[in-house]
N, C-alpha and C positions, 0 to 999 in steps of 0.2 A: 846507797841509790834514794834520791830525792822522792818524796812519795807524799800526794793530800789525799785527805781523805775528808768529804763532808758528811755532814751528818745534821737531825735536828728532821722536825713532822714533815709529814710527805704531801696534808692535807692541813690546809687552815683555811677561816669563815673569813666571806669576807667582813672587813673594817678590821681584824684584828691585827695584830702585829706575825710578820715572817721572821723566823730567826733559824740561820743557817751557822753551822759553826765548821771549820777547816782544820782540822788535824794535820800535824804537821810532823813526817818522820824524816828523819836521813840530813837534818841543817835546821841552824836556830832561825828562829823568824827576826831576830835581831843583828844577824852577819850581815854586814857592811855592803851597803849599797842594791841593797833588794827591794822592792814592794811586793805586797802581799792582795792578789786580786779576789774583786767579785764580778762574775758576769753571768750573762745570764744568756736566753734564747728561747722564747717564745716560739708555741706552733706555727712552722712556718714561715719562719721570720730571721733573719740573720742573727747572730751575736751583739750583744748589747752590754759594753761595758757599764758598771754599775760603782765604782769607788778602789780605793786600794788603801792599805795603812803601810808607811813606809818602815822603813828597821829603826829608823828612831822612835816609831808613835805620830808621826803626823798622818794625816787624810788626808785624802783629795775623793771629792765627788761629781758622778754626771751629774752636770746641771739640771738636766731633767726631772731625777729623783733625787738633787740633792736634800731637798723639805722630809723627803721621808726618811732615806739611808741616816744607815748611823753604822760606823764598823770601829769596833773595838778589841780588843789581845789581852792575851792570857800569860806571859812567855815563861811562868810558870808550868804553864801545860804546854806550852808551843803551841795554843791555838790563837785562831782570831775568829771573828765573829760578828754578822749582817745581821742587822735587824732594820727590818723595812715593814716602817709602820701603815698601818687606813690600804690595805691591801684589797685587792678590786681582784674579776677575776680576769683581767689583763694581765695583772701579772703572774699565771700561770704561765712556769716557766723548766727548759730543765738549769738550773743553776750550778754554776761551775766557781771553784777557787783555782784560783790558778799566780808562779810566781812570775814576776818579771826583775827584769836588769837597769838597774840607774841605766840612764837617765831618765829613761822612756819605761812610765810606770804601764804602759800598753805593751811593754816587747816581753811578750809572755814563752816565758822556758818549759815550763812544767806546769800541766792541768792534773787536776781532780777528776774523777771518772766522770763527773756528773750528774746528780741525782732530780727526779722531778718532782715537783713541786707543782701542787693543783688545789686553785684556791675557787671555793665551794662550800653553797652554805648545806 
């Protein structure tokens, strides 16, 4: 059964880089026709898609976050990683990783449990 598990610091200081890693079990991140996504939900707001990395390694980013976002992967560990630079308190949110199916990289089928990240000094 597919399982996604997020990890990383739960508290980040303003201006620093937020880093989250998603470890995937029960399937390979290089399996054809899947995307591996990062989504977040700020307190009191809706879900916000941040970006994705495809099974071949291509990356896609939300235009509103593109300049601050980087998604990479380690196929040997079956992990993919989000980095969000120059964070502010507005980046406080529950961060989720998810898997989506081609051709729509927002067609989420499997989700991690989500973890809270707070940006505060």
